[in-house]
C-alpha positions as CSV (number, residue, x, y, z in Angstrom):
1,X,-34.5,29.5,-25.8
2,X,-34.1,27.5,-22.2
3,X,-31.4,27.8,-19.8
4,X,-31.0,24.1,-20.3
5,X,-29.7,24.6,-24.2
6,X,-26.1,23.3,-24.2
7,X,-23.2,24.7,-26.2
8,X,-21.7,23.5,-28.7
9,X,-18.4,22.7,-27.0
10,X,-18.1,22.2,-23.4
11,X,-16.5,24.9,-21.6
12,X,-13.6,23.2,-19.4
13,X,-13.0,24.1,-16.1
14,X,-9.3,23.5,-14.3
15,X,-10.9,21.1,-11.9
16,X,-11.8,18.8,-14.9
17,X,-15.4,19.4,-15.0
18,X,-16.9,21.0,-17.6
19,X,-20.0,23.2,-18.0
20,X,-21.9,22.4,-20.5
21,X,-25.0,24.6,-20.7
22,X,-26.5,28.0,-19.6
23,X,-27.7,27.1,-16.2
24,X,-24.3,25.2,-15.7
25,X,-22.4,28.4,-16.3
26,X,-25.3,30.8,-14.8
27,X,-24.7,28.2,-11.9
28,X,-20.9,28.5,-11.9
29,X,-20.7,32.2,-11.6
30,X,-23.2,32.0,-8.8
31,X,-20.7,30.0,-6.6
32,X,-18.3,33.0,-7.4
33,X,-17.1,35.3,-4.3
34,X,-19.6,38.5,-4.2
35,X,-16.8,40.8,-5.4
36,X,-15.6,38.1,-8.5
37,X,-18.9,38.4,-9.8
38,X,-18.9,42.0,-9.7
39,X,-15.7,42.0,-12.0
40,X,-16.1,43.2,-15.4
41,X,-15.2,40.2,-17.3
42,X,-18.0,38.4,-14.9
43,X,-20.6,41.1,-16.1
44,X,-19.6,40.9,-19.4
45,X,-20.2,36.8,-19.4
46,X,-23.3,37.4,-17.2
47,X,-25.0,39.7,-20.1
48,X,-24.3,37.3,-23.0
49,X,-25.4,34.3,-21.1
50,X,-28.8,36.2,-20.4
51,X,-28.9,37.3,-23.8
52,X,-28.4,33.7,-25.3
53,X,-31.1,32.4,-22.8
54,X,-33.6,35.3,-24.2
55,X,-32.5,35.0,-28.0
56,X,-30.6,32.3,-28.6
57,X,-29.0,32.0,-31.9
58,X,-25.3,33.3,-32.2
59,X,-25.5,34.3,-28.7
60,X,-24.6,30.5,-27.7
61,X,-21.2,31.2,-29.0
62,X,-21.0,34.7,-27.6
63,X,-22.1,33.4,-24.1
64,X,-18.8,30.6,-24.6
65,X,-17.0,32.9,-25.6
66,X,-17.4,35.6,-22.4
67,X,-17.1,32.5,-20.0
68,X,-14.0,31.1,-21.6
69,X,-12.3,34.8,-21.8
70,X,-13.8,35.2,-17.8
71,X,-12.2,32.1,-16.6
72,X,-8.6,32.8,-18.1
73,X,-9.1,36.3,-16.8
74,X,-9.4,34.5,-13.1
75,X,-6.4,32.1,-14.0
76,X,-3.3,32.0,-11.7
77,X,-0.5,33.7,-13.4
78,X,2.8,31.8,-14.0
């Protein structure tokens, strides 16, 4: 499956942007500070994005979930 494969539902970001493809999600992670990229939740997101790109199928859903969880983990607490 190509990195241009789209998620069934885009992943919303706090700034109003949306991540629509595996590539956009990977680019988002690569723009994070390096120490953030090494956090466990982002490492899980990276692994699932790679699995989705390599095998497709259910991994697309897992990649979306992992991205949502990582974004939630980095969200400021109220």
